[in-house]
C-alpha positions in Angstrom: -20.5 7.2 44.6 -20.3 5.0 41.5 -23.2 2.5 41.4 -20.7 -0.5 41.0 -18.2 0.8 43.6 -18.4 -1.0 46.9 -19.3 1.1 50.0 -16.4 2.6 51.9 -14.9 0.3 54.4 -16.6 -2.8 53.0 -14.4 -5.5 51.5 -15.4 -7.4 48.4 -14.9 -11.2 48.9 -13.7 -13.2 45.9 -16.0 -16.2 46.0 -15.5 -19.1 43.6 -18.0 -18.7 40.8 -20.6 -21.5 40.4 -21.0 -23.3 37.0 -23.7 -20.8 35.9 -21.6 -17.8 36.7 -18.6 -19.4 34.9 -20.7 -19.9 31.8 -22.0 -16.3 32.0 -18.5 -15.0 32.5 -17.3 -17.0 29.6 -20.1 -15.7 27.4 -19.4 -12.1 28.4 -15.6 -12.5 27.7 -16.4 -14.0 24.3 -18.8 -11.1 23.6 -16.3 -8.4 24.5 -13.6 -10.3 22.5 -15.7 -10.2 19.4 -16.6 -6.6 20.1 -12.9 -5.8 20.4 -12.0 -7.6 17.2 -14.8 -5.8 15.4 -13.7 -2.4 16.7 -10.1 -3.1 15.7 -10.9 -4.8 12.4 -9.2 -2.0 10.3 -6.0 -2.2 12.3 -5.7 -6.0 12.7 -3.4 -6.4 9.6 -1.1 -3.7 11.0 -1.1 -5.4 14.4 -0.4 -8.7 12.8 2.5 -7.3 10.8 4.0 -5.6 13.8 3.8 -9.0 15.7 5.5 -10.8 12.8 8.3 -8.2 12.7 8.7 -8.3 16.4 9.0 -12.1 16.5 11.4 -12.1 13.4 13.6 -9.4 15.0 13.6 -10.8 18.5 16.8 -12.9 18.5 18.8 -10.0 17.0 17.1 -7.5 19.3 17.8 -9.7 22.3 21.5 -9.8 21.5 21.5 -6.0 20.9 19.9 -5.3 24.3 22.4 -7.6 26.0 25.3 -5.7 24.4 23.8 -2.2 25.0 21.5 -2.4 28.0 21.5 1.4 28.6 20.4 2.1 25.1 17.3 -0.1 25.6 16.4 1.8 28.8 16.5 5.1 26.8 14.4 3.5 24.0 17.1 4.0 21.5 17.3 0.3 20.5 13.5 0.0 19.9 13.5 3.2 17.9 16.6 2.1 15.9 15.1 -1.3 15.0 11.8 0.3 14.1 13.6 2.8 11.9 15.4 0.0 10.2 12.2 -1.7 9.3 10.7 1.5 7.9 13.8 2.1 5.7 13.5 -1.5 4.3 10.2 -0.4 2.8 10.8 3.2 2.1 14.2 3.1 0.4 13.3 0.9 -2.5 10.2 3.1 -3.1 12.5 6.2 -3.1 15.0 4.5 -5.6 12.1 3.5 -7.8 10.6 7.0 -7.8 14.0 8.6 -8.5 14.5 6.2 -11.4 11.1 6.9 -12.9 11.6 10.6 -12.5 14.9 10.4 -14.2 13.4 8.5 -17.1 10.1 10.4 -17.3 11.4 13.0 -19.9 12.7 10.2 -22.2 9.4 8.3 -21.9 7.4 11.4 -22.7 9.5 12.0 -25.8 9.2 8.4 -26.9 5.4 8.5 -26.5 5.1 11.7 -28.5 7.3 10.3 -31.3 5.3 7.0 -31.4 2.0 8.9 -31.6 3.4 11.1 -34.5 5.2 8.5 -36.5 4.2 5.1 -35.2 6.4 2.4 -33.7 8.4 0.6 -36.4 8.8 -3.2 -36.1 12.0 -3.9 -34.2 14.5 -6.0 -36.1 14.7 -8.4 -33.1 11.0 -9.2 -33.5 11.5 -10.1 -37.2 14.4 -12.3 -36.4 12.7 -14.4 -33.7 12.6 -18.0 -34.7 9.1 -19.4 -35.4 7.3 -16.5 -33.7 8.9 -13.7 -35.7 7.1 -14.2 -39.1 3.7 -14.2 -37.3 4.4 -11.3 -34.9 5.9 -8.9 -37.4 2.7 -8.5 -39.6 0.6 -8.0 -36.4 3.0 -5.3 -35.2 3.0 -3.7 -38.6 -0.7 -3.4 -38.8 -1.4 -2.2 -35.3 1.7 -0.1 -34.2 3.8 0.8 -37.2 1.4 3.5 -38.4 0.6 6.8 -36.5 -3.1 6.4 -36.0 -3.2 2.8 -34.6 -0.2 3.7 -32.3 -1.9 6.9 -31.3 -5.0 5.0 -30.3 -3.0 2.6 -28.1 -0.9 5.3 -26.4 -3.4 8.1 -26.1 -4.3 7.1 -22.6 -0.8 8.1 -21.5 -1.5 11.7 -22.2 -5.1 12.1 -21.5 -6.2 14.7 -18.8 -7.9 12.0 -16.8 -4.4 10.8 -15.7 -4.5 13.7 -13.2 -7.7 12.4 -11.8 -6.3 8.9 -11.6 -3.3 10.3 -9.8 -5.5 12.0 -7.2 -7.5 8.8 -6.7 -4.2 6.9 -6.3 -3.1 9.4 -3.7 -6.4 9.1 -1.8 -6.1 5.3 -1.7 -2.5 5.5 -0.6 -3.2 7.8 2.4 -5.0 5.1 4.5 -2.3 2.6 3.7 0.4 5.0 4.9 -1.6 5.5 8.1 -1.7 1.8 8.7 2.0 1.6 7.9 2.7 4.3 10.6 0.4 2.5 13.1 2.3 -0.8 12.4 5.6 1.0 13.1 4.3 2.5 16.3 3.0 -1.0 17.5 6.4 -2.6 16.6 8.2 0.1 18.7 5.9 -0.5 21.7 6.2 -4.4 21.4 10.0 -4.1 21.3 10.2 -1.6 24.2 7.8 -3.6 26.4 8.9 -7.0 25.1 9.6 -8.6 28.6 6.2 -7.6 29.9 4.4 -8.8 26.7 6.2 -12.2 26.7 5.4 -12.7 30.4 1.8 -12.0 29.9 1.5 -14.2 26.9 3.2 -17.1 28.7 0.9 -16.7 31.7 -2.2 -16.6 29.5 -1.2 -19.5 27.4 -0.3 -21.6 30.4 -3.5 -20.8 32.2 -5.6 -21.5 29.1 -3.9 -24.5 27.5 -1.3 -25.8 30.1 2.2 -26.6 29.1 1.1 -27.2 25.5 0.3 -23.5 25.1 3.9 -22.5 25.5 5.0 -25.2 23.1 2.5 -23.9 20.5 3.9 -20.3 21.0 7.4 -21.6 20.5 6.4 -23.5 17.4 4.7 -20.4 15.9 7.8 -18.2 16.7 10.1 -20.8 15.1 7.9 -21.0 12.1 7.9 -17.2 11.6 11.8 -17.2 12.1 12.2 -19.9 9.5 9.7 -18.2 7.1 11.4 -14.9 7.4 14.8 -16.5 6.7 13.5 -18.8 3.9 11.4 -16.2 2.1 12.7 -12.7 2.8 16.4 -13.3 3.3 16.7 -15.9 0.5 14.6 -13.7 -1.8 16.9 -10.7 -1.2 19.9 -12.9 -1.9 18.3 -14.2 -5.1 17.7 -10.6 -6.2 21.3 -9.7 -5.5 22.6 -12.6 -7.5 20.1 -11.9 -10.4 21.1 -8.3 -10.4 24.8 -9.3 -10.9 23.7 -11.6 -13.6 21.7 -8.8 -15.3 24.7 -6.5 -15.2 26.9 -9.2 -16.7 24.4 -10.1 -19.4 23.9 -6.4 -20.3 20.2 -6.0 -19.2 19.1 -2.4 -19.1 18.9 -0.9 -15.6 20.3 -4.0 -13.7 20.1 -2.4 -10.3 16.4 -1.5 -10.6 15.5 -4.8 -12.1 17.6 -6.6 -9.4 15.6 -4.8 -6.7 12.3 -5.7 -8.4 13.5 -9.3 -8.7 14.4 -9.4 -5.0 10.8 -8.4 -4.1 9.4 -10.9 -6.6 11.7 -13.7 -5.3 10.1 -13.6 -1.9 7.0 -15.2 -3.6 7.3 -18.8 -4.7 8.3 -19.0 -8.4 8.7 -15.2 -8.4 12.3 -15.2 -9.3 11.5 -17.2 -12.5 9.0 -14.6 -13.6 11.5 -11.8 -12.9 14.2 -13.6 -14.9 11.8 -14.1 -17.8 11.0 -10.4 -17.9 14.7 -9.5 -17.8 15.4 -12.0 -20.6 12.7 -10.5 -22.8 14.1 -7.0 -22.3 17.5 -8.4 -23.2 16.1 -10.2 -26.2 14.5 -6.9 -27.4 18.1 -5.5 -27.8 19.1 -8.4 -30.1 21.0 -10.5 -27.6 19.0 -13.7 -28.1 21.7 -16.1 -26.8 22.4 -14.0 -23.8 18.7 -13.8 -23.0 18.2 -17.6 -23.2 21.3 -18.2 -21.0 20.0 -15.5 -18.5 16.5 -17.1 -18.3 18.1 -20.6 -17.9 20.2 -19.3 -15.1 17.4 -17.6 -13.3 15.1 -20.7 -13.6 17.8 -22.9 -12.3 18.5 -20.6 -9.4 14.7 -20.4 -8.5 14.4 -24.1 -8.8 17.3 -24.7 -6.4 16.1 -22.2 -3.8 12.4 -23.1 -3.9 12.9 -26.9 -3.8 16.0 -27.4 -1.6 17.0 -24.3 0.4 13.7 -22.8 1.5 12.1 -26.1 2.6 15.1 -26.7 4.8 15.1 -23.2 6.3 11.3 -23.0 6.8 10.5 -26.6 7.8 13.8 -27.4 9.6 13.1 -25.5 12.8 9.6 -26.9 13.1 10.1 -30.3 11.4 7.5 -29.4 8.9 7.4 -31.5 5.7 8.0 -29.8 2.4 4.5 -30.4 1.2 3.0 -28.6 4.2 5.5 -25.8 3.9 4.5 -25.2 0.2 0.7 -25.6 1.0 1.1 -23.1 3.9 2.8 -20.6 1.8 0.5 -20.8 -1.3 -2.7 -21.3 0.7 -1.8 -18.5 3.1 -1.0 -16.2 0.2 -4.3 -16.9 -1.5 -6.5 -16.4 1.7 -4.6 -13.7 3.6 -2.6 -12.0 1.0 1.0 -11.1 1.7 0.4 -11.6 5.4 -0.4 -15.2 4.6 3.2 -15.8 3.6 4.0 -15.9 7.3 0.6 -16.9 8.8 0.2 -19.9 6.5 3.4 -21.9 7.6 2.7 -20.9 11.2 -0.8 -22.4 11.0 0.4 -25.5 9.3 3.2 -25.9 11.9 0.8 -25.6 14.8 -1.6 -28.2 13.2 1.3 -30.6 12.7 2.4 -30.1 16.3 -1.1 -30.8 17.5 -1.5 -33.8 15.2 1.8 -35.3 16.5 0.8 -34.9 20.0 -2.6 -36.4 19.5 -1.4 -39.5 17.6 1.5 -39.9 20.0 -1.0 -39.9 22.9 -3.5 -42.2 21.1 -1.0 -44.7 19.7 -0.9 -47.8 21.9 2.4 -49.0 23.3 3.5 -52.6 23.1 
């Protein structure tokens, strides 16, 4: 018989613990919580991303389960939503890899020609106002002759690139593992959503009372608003910029539009993407079109960052614009990309607690 198993036929009475036992039980629970977090520390980012995706997808997933209840019982809907999230990340990488593979031969030829003959000063550099007369001599002395250009470009052909490629593959393997674990966790969260929500509500109510469920609703609303304000608006910005790139004549507008969509998720990222596209366009000699393109991209980014996103992110939680911006930037600095969603959620929770506290503390007349 197990030493902690009660004897057969003897019932264990559940007595109310005394204060000493409650303190010891709390200390033990805290100890095992810390041990659990330490054990899972490598997988915590994957768990956090899975929770964010589950919360963001929940309204759409709930409507889908109402429309096709049998598909949910057969796990088709959780698998379909998980596959859609995977494709969101995988498809752009596939397109980027295909584009790089298609251009690899031309890039190799260009590098070999530059090493043999140097890189002549482009006419567009010489015609730049103010900066052109200063940049052209620097370019001429460092890149226009074979030996300086060869020294600059020799790292592109050195054998150590194979070693660097192997190191990159080795560093990519654990990230792919965490990505797969995130997808598995997302699938389980969606499949067992009702049970997970019931347990979280029961735990929050027992620990914090009615305020616990309000905090959970505030966090969920903040994540929904952040996903809409950052991700969806960023994708829309990328699509608009991609169309503008095609109209202006920027090389590879589809690829640059996809890169701009990813950059636009970050604050001020669309402005930087538009600046890069404008420089590429200016290098072809279309200076006026490049200036107009940059002005359009900057105006688009200013409008979305200062008017559309604050309304979408702060509207659901009544979070002021300053705290939305601080939550995004501070979260990005402290937590990385995960902080784009954690930061506003933390700020929204703090504002909720602050409003409850000053509301309870403010005297009534």
